[in-house]
C-alpha positions in Angstrom: 12.1 -45.8 -25.4 13.6 -45.3 -29.2 14.4 -41.7 -30.5 12.4 -41.0 -32.0 9.1 -41.3 -28.9 11.4 -39.9 -26.7 11.5 -36.6 -29.3 7.4 -37.3 -29.8 7.1 -37.1 -26.2 9.4 -33.8 -25.8 7.5 -32.1 -28.3 4.3 -32.2 -26.8 5.5 -31.5 -23.2 5.6 -34.8 -21.2 8.0 -35.8 -19.2 11.7 -37.6 -20.7 14.2 -39.1 -19.4 17.1 -36.9 -21.2 16.6 -33.7 -23.7 16.3 -34.9 -27.0 18.6 -33.9 -30.1 18.0 -32.7 -33.1 20.9 -31.6 -35.2 19.5 -29.6 -38.3 21.2 -31.1 -41.4 21.1 -29.3 -43.9 23.2 -28.2 -46.7 25.6 -30.1 -43.9 24.6 -33.3 -45.6 26.3 -32.2 -49.0 29.6 -32.2 -47.1 28.6 -35.8 -45.6 28.6 -37.1 -49.1 31.1 -35.0 -50.5 29.1 -33.1 -52.9 28.6 -29.0 -53.0 24.6 -27.6 -51.6 23.7 -27.7 -55.5 24.5 -31.1 -55.8 23.0 -32.1 -52.7 19.4 -30.4 -52.9 18.7 -31.9 -56.5 19.7 -34.9 -55.6 17.1 -37.3 -53.5 20.0 -40.6 -54.0 22.2 -37.9 -52.2 20.2 -36.8 -49.4 18.5 -39.8 -48.2 22.4 -41.3 -48.1 23.8 -38.2 -46.2 20.4 -38.5 -43.7 21.7 -42.1 -42.6 25.1 -41.1 -42.4 24.0 -38.1 -40.4 22.1 -40.9 -38.4 24.8 -42.9 -37.8 27.4 -40.3 -36.7 25.4 -38.0 -34.7 23.2 -40.2 -32.9 20.3 -37.7 -33.2 16.1 -38.2 -31.9 15.2 -36.2 -35.1 17.0 -35.3 -38.3 14.7 -32.6 -41.0 15.1 -33.9 -44.4 15.7 -30.6 -46.5 16.4 -27.5 -45.3 15.9 -25.4 -48.1 13.0 -22.5 -47.9 13.0 -21.5 -51.8 10.9 -24.8 -52.7 7.9 -23.7 -52.9 9.0 -19.9 -54.3 11.1 -22.0 -57.3 7.4 -23.4 -58.3 5.9 -19.8 -57.8 8.5 -18.0 -60.8 11.4 -16.9 -58.4 14.3 -17.4 -60.3 17.4 -18.9 -58.0 20.6 -17.9 -57.7 23.3 -21.2 -56.5 26.0 -21.1 -54.0 28.7 -24.2 -53.6 27.7 -24.2 -49.8 24.5 -22.5 -48.4 21.3 -23.3 -50.1 20.4 -20.6 -52.9 18.8 -17.4 -52.8 15.8 -15.5 -54.4 16.8 -13.6 -57.1 13.5 -12.4 -58.2 10.2 -11.6 -57.1 7.5 -12.3 -59.8 5.0 -10.2 -58.2 7.8 -7.4 -57.7 5.1 -4.9 -59.5 1.5 -5.8 -58.1 -0.6 -8.5 -56.2 -2.1 -10.3 -59.1 -1.2 -13.8 -57.5 -3.0 -15.1 -60.6 0.0 -14.6 -63.0 2.0 -16.6 -61.3 2.6 -20.5 -62.3 -0.1 -22.7 -60.5 1.4 -24.2 -57.6 1.8 -27.8 -57.9 3.6 -30.6 -55.0 4.2 -32.9 -58.1 6.8 -29.6 -59.4 10.1 -28.6 -58.9 12.1 -30.1 -56.7 9.4 -31.2 -54.6 9.1 -34.8 -55.7 12.6 -35.4 -55.1 12.1 -34.1 -51.8 8.6 -36.1 -51.2 11.0 -39.6 -52.5 13.9 -38.6 -50.3 11.2 -39.3 -47.5 9.5 -41.9 -48.0 13.5 -43.8 -48.2 14.5 -42.1 -45.3 11.1 -42.6 -43.5 11.4 -46.8 -45.1 14.8 -47.0 -43.8 14.9 -44.2 -40.4 12.2 -43.9 -40.2 11.4 -46.6 -37.4 13.9 -44.6 -34.8 14.3 -41.1 -35.7 11.8 -38.9 -36.4 11.3 -36.8 -39.7 10.8 -33.3 -39.8 9.3 -31.8 -43.3 10.6 -28.5 -43.6 8.0 -25.3 -45.4 8.1 -21.9 -45.8 6.5 -19.3 -43.5 3.9 -17.5 -45.2 6.1 -14.3 -44.5 9.1 -15.5 -46.1 7.4 -16.8 -48.6 5.0 -13.4 -49.6 8.9 -11.2 -49.4 10.4 -13.8 -52.1 7.1 -13.4 -53.7 6.8 -9.8 -53.3 10.2 -8.7 -52.1 11.2 -6.2 -49.4 8.4 -3.9 -50.9 5.8 -6.5 -48.7 7.3 -4.5 -45.1 6.2 -1.4 -46.2 2.6 -2.9 -48.0 1.8 -4.0 -44.2 1.8 -0.1 -43.6 0.5 0.7 -46.5 -1.5 -1.7 -48.3 -3.5 -3.7 -45.6 -6.5 -5.3 -47.5 -3.7 -7.0 -50.1 -1.1 -7.9 -47.9 -3.3 -10.7 -46.0 -4.4 -11.8 -49.3 -0.7 -12.7 -50.1 -0.1 -14.3 -46.8 -3.5 -16.2 -47.1 -2.1 -17.6 -50.0 0.9 -18.2 -48.7 -0.3 -20.4 -46.1 -2.7 -22.1 -49.0 0.5 -22.8 -50.2 2.0 -24.3 -47.7 -1.0 -27.2 -46.8 -0.4 -28.4 -49.7 3.4 -28.9 -49.0 2.0 -30.4 -45.4 -0.6 -32.6 -46.9 2.7 -34.5 -49.4 4.6 -34.4 -46.5 2.6 -36.1 -44.1 1.0 -38.4 -46.6 5.0 -39.7 -47.2 5.8 -40.4 -43.8 6.6 -36.7 -42.0 6.7 -37.3 -38.3 6.6 -33.1 -37.6 5.9 -30.3 -39.5 8.2 -26.9 -39.4 6.9 -23.3 -40.6 10.4 -22.3 -41.0 9.8 -17.9 -41.4 12.7 -15.6 -40.5 11.2 -12.7 -41.5 9.3 -13.3 -38.5 12.5 -11.5 -36.8 12.1 -8.4 -39.1 8.9 -7.4 -38.0 7.2 -6.2 -34.6 4.7 -8.4 -32.0 1.8 -5.3 -34.0 2.9 -6.7 -37.1 2.9 -10.1 -36.4 -0.4 -10.6 -34.8 -2.3 -8.4 -37.0 -0.8 -10.1 -40.7 1.0 -13.4 -39.6 -1.0 -15.1 -37.1 -3.7 -15.6 -38.5 -1.9 -17.6 -41.9 0.0 -19.5 -39.4 -2.1 -21.0 -37.6 -4.1 -21.5 -40.7 -1.2 -23.8 -41.1 -1.0 -25.3 -38.0 -4.4 -26.4 -37.2 -4.1 -28.2 -40.6 -1.4 -30.0 -39.7 -2.9 -30.7 -36.3 -6.2 -32.4 -38.6 -4.4 -34.8 -40.1 -2.6 -35.7 -36.5 0.9 -34.7 -36.9 2.5 -32.1 -34.6 3.8 -28.9 -35.2 6.8 -26.0 -35.0 7.5 -23.0 -35.7 11.5 -22.0 -36.9 12.8 -18.6 -36.8 16.2 -17.6 -37.1 17.6 -13.7 -36.0 16.9 -12.5 -32.9 13.0 -13.3 -32.7 13.1 -12.3 -29.2 10.4 -9.4 -29.3 7.2 -11.6 -30.6 8.5 -14.9 -28.1 5.2 -14.1 -26.7 3.3 -13.6 -29.7 5.0 -16.8 -31.5 3.3 -18.4 -28.4 0.3 -16.9 -29.5 0.0 -19.3 -32.3 -1.9 -22.5 -32.0 1.8 -24.2 -32.8 3.3 -27.7 -30.6 6.7 -26.0 -30.4 8.7 -22.7 -30.4 12.6 -23.0 -32.1 15.1 -19.7 -32.4 18.4 -19.7 -32.4 21.4 -18.3 -30.8 20.1 -13.9 -30.8 17.3 -15.3 -28.1 18.2 -15.5 -24.4 17.1 -19.2 -23.8 15.9 -18.5 -20.2 13.4 -15.8 -21.4 12.0 -18.3 -23.9 11.7 -20.8 -21.9 9.4 -18.9 -19.5 7.3 -17.9 -21.8 6.8 -21.4 -23.9 6.4 -23.1 -20.3 3.7 -20.6 -19.9 2.3 -20.8 -22.6 2.0 -24.8 -22.8 4.9 -25.1 -25.7 7.6 -27.1 -26.2 10.5 -24.8 -27.4 14.4 -25.8 -29.2 17.4 -24.0 -29.1 19.8 -22.2 -29.5 23.8 -23.2 -30.2 25.9 -21.4 -31.3 26.2 -21.7 -35.4 29.4 -20.6 -36.0 31.4 -19.4 -33.2 30.4 -23.1 -31.4 29.6 -25.4 -34.5 31.8 -23.8 -37.3 35.0 -22.7 -36.2 34.9 -24.3 -32.6 36.5 -27.3 -31.1 34.5 -30.5 -29.7 34.7 -29.0 -25.9 33.6 -25.8 -27.2 30.0 -27.8 -28.7 30.0 -29.7 -25.3 30.2 -26.5 -23.2 27.6 -25.0 -25.4 24.9 -27.8 -25.2 25.2 -28.0 -21.5 24.4 -24.4 -21.8 21.6 -24.4 -24.0 20.1 -28.0 -21.4 21.4 -25.3 -18.1 19.5 -22.3 -19.3 15.9 -24.5 -20.2 16.1 -25.1 -16.8 14.4 -27.9 -14.8 10.9 -29.2 -16.4 9.5 -30.5 -19.7 9.5 -29.9 -23.7 13.0 -29.1 -24.1 14.7 -30.0 -27.6 18.4 -29.7 -28.1 19.2 -28.1 -31.6 21.0 -25.7 -33.8 20.1 -22.1 -33.3 19.5 -22.6 -37.6 20.5 -24.9 -40.8 24.2 -26.2 -39.9 26.9 -24.4 -42.2 27.9 -26.5 -44.9 31.7 -27.1 -43.6 30.3 -28.1 -39.7 33.1 -30.2 -37.9 31.5 -33.5 -37.7 33.2 -34.1 -35.0 31.9 -30.9 -32.3 28.3 -32.9 -33.0 29.7 -35.9 -32.1 30.5 -34.3 -29.1 27.1 -33.2 -28.3 25.9 -36.7 -29.2 28.2 -38.3 -26.8 26.9 -36.4 -23.2 23.4 -36.5 -24.6 22.0 -38.7 -21.7 25.1 -39.1 -19.7 24.9 -37.4 -16.8 28.7 -37.8 -15.9 29.9 -36.2 -19.3 26.8 -33.1 -18.5 28.8 -32.6 -15.5 32.3 -33.2 -16.9 31.7 -30.3 -20.1 30.4 -28.5 -17.5 33.4 -27.7 -15.8 35.6 -27.8 -18.5 37.5 -24.2 -18.5 35.9 -21.3 -20.2 37.7 -20.7 -23.6 39.6 -17.6 -23.2 37.5 -15.5 -25.4 39.7 -12.6 -25.4 40.2 -12.6 -29.0 41.1 -9.1 -30.1 40.7 -9.5 -33.9 44.4 -7.8 -34.1 43.9 -8.6 -37.9 40.5 -7.4 -38.5 40.9 -3.6 -39.2 38.3 -1.3 -40.2 38.8 1.1 -42.1 38.9 5.1 -41.0 35.2 6.3 -41.4 35.7 10.0 -41.6 38.6 9.8 -44.0 37.1 8.0 -46.2 34.9 9.9 -49.5 32.2 7.5 -49.6 29.7 7.0 -46.7 30.5 2.9 -46.3 28.3 1.2 -45.0 29.0 -2.7 -43.7 26.7 -4.9 -43.2 27.1 -8.5 -41.2 25.2 -11.1 -41.9 25.8 -15.2 -41.4 26.0 -15.5 -45.5 22.9 -13.5 -47.7 23.2 -16.8 -50.3 21.8 -18.6 -47.9 20.2 -16.4 -44.9 16.8 -15.3 -46.1 17.0 -12.2 -43.7 20.3 -11.4 -44.1 19.9 -11.2 -48.2 17.1 -8.9 -47.6 19.0 -6.8 -45.5 21.5 -6.3 -47.9 19.5 -5.3 -50.8 18.0 -3.2 -48.3 21.0 -0.8 -48.3 22.0 -1.5 -51.6 18.5 0.1 -52.7 18.7 2.3 -51.1 22.3 3.6 -51.7 20.9 3.8 -55.5 18.2 6.5 -53.7 20.7 8.0 -51.9 22.6 8.4 -55.0 25.9 10.0 -53.6 29.2 8.1 -52.9 29.0 5.3 -50.6 29.8 1.5 -50.7 27.8 -1.5 -49.1 29.9 -4.4 -47.3 29.1 -7.8 -46.2 31.1 -9.6 -43.3 29.8 -13.1 -43.2 30.4 -13.9 -39.7 31.2 -17.9 -41.5 34.5 -15.9 -41.4 37.0 -14.6 -39.4 36.4 -10.7 -41.0 33.0 -11.2 -40.0 33.6 -12.1 -36.4 36.1 -9.2 -36.5 33.7 -6.7 -37.6 30.5 -7.5 -35.3 33.2 -7.7 -32.4 34.6 -4.6 -33.3 31.5 -2.5 -35.1 29.7 -3.7 -31.4 27.1 -5.2 -34.0 24.1 -6.7 -31.5 22.3 -8.9 -33.5 22.5 -11.4 -37.3 21.8 -9.6 -39.6 23.1 -5.3 -38.7 23.8 -2.6 -40.6 26.7 -0.4 -39.9 27.2 3.1 -41.0 30.2 4.8 -41.4 31.4 2.3 -38.3 28.1 2.5 -36.2 24.8 -0.1 -36.2 21.9 1.4 -37.3 19.9 -1.3 -37.8 20.6 -4.7 -35.8 18.3 -7.9 -36.6 15.5 -5.2 -38.6 15.0 -3.8 -42.4 14.9 0.0 -41.9 12.8 1.1 -44.3 14.3 2.9 -47.2 13.9 6.6 -46.6 15.6 5.9 -43.1 18.5 4.7 -44.3 18.8 7.3 -46.9 18.7 9.7 -43.8 21.4 8.0 -41.9 23.1 7.8 -44.9 22.8 11.8 -45.3 23.5 13.0 -41.4 27.0 10.2 -42.0 27.9 12.4 -45.0 27.4 15.6 -42.6 29.8 14.3 -40.0 32.6 13.8 -41.9 
């Protein structure tokens, strides 16, 4: 069976002879062809070149053409901040003052960088599309709403119930324009990527987010394509609500327990994917680490149909190709899987003695440590850092906000020593206060005050 057909069967929860494999090659493609992320995401030539390299080296069943959740926001008036090894981040919010959607630039798939992405889709379809399923990624309604309105939209979900649904519905309409363009260009699977879902609870998800998501998923189905709901971060509290939507597939990252997801997804008739560890394994580990983690995912997914092995999110730029090649080497090979299952466990007792947090009690300022994947390219991480900075301004006293990225040893050390339980996580004077949920400003200020008084 061709790789593409096998993946499409798995997405529909049909029986497959092996586990499908979908490495989410986003800006990592830039490293494969020797350019930084900005040059990569502005060149259809480089995107297609990287997809061909990834197809050859990683032997995938599916590949995303582009992993960039700022495409729509850029057209709608958000200014972007570019980095060398991550997708761009949103630096301004055109609806910061009000909900006047009429004031936004008119959206069109002929604007911004979307034409070059669609060109890459068509060319990749011609060269790879018979063998590999192509994913078209778009920004989910909650994340796009935050790009446009800023993190105030999270508070508005409590206070301005009439305006928030209008904004989310507007975002769904934007998404459906991209759905049409993707499918016309040859996309097989439309993935709605909405990382900010990990920052809300199931009540708000069902009240505000499910309806616009279903508007997108129903539209995808009407076009004869398959859909996936992809949520980075700790989406555990929303798994049941996510599986109630009309998508075909749920994809999650390493913060979610695969055993729990497998049970919930299969009960709901959904296929599911994930959740290989991005940083500790694929970025910083070795080939044996990658093999062990792949087998861990497959074992936790358990017996049954509908599981797709994938990284937990967009692959870091500098992910080691040999680690992804190691995963490809064992897919469908029961002998290699058994060998990987019996590899000796790696020593996990790194004490990070070289990473030394301050003595918080002796610091004059309140120290806020934000543990992130990387706020330059991770939307929940960016909004967590911003929330800390804005609350620090409101607090008005001595405070320092420090970001620790787990793409490096410092971040991993701080995550370990401060006992951070999720990404992103916010600690105040060495104690975790908020894990994978962006706090309200008043709550943060209250924690700052308590920490200052305890010194």
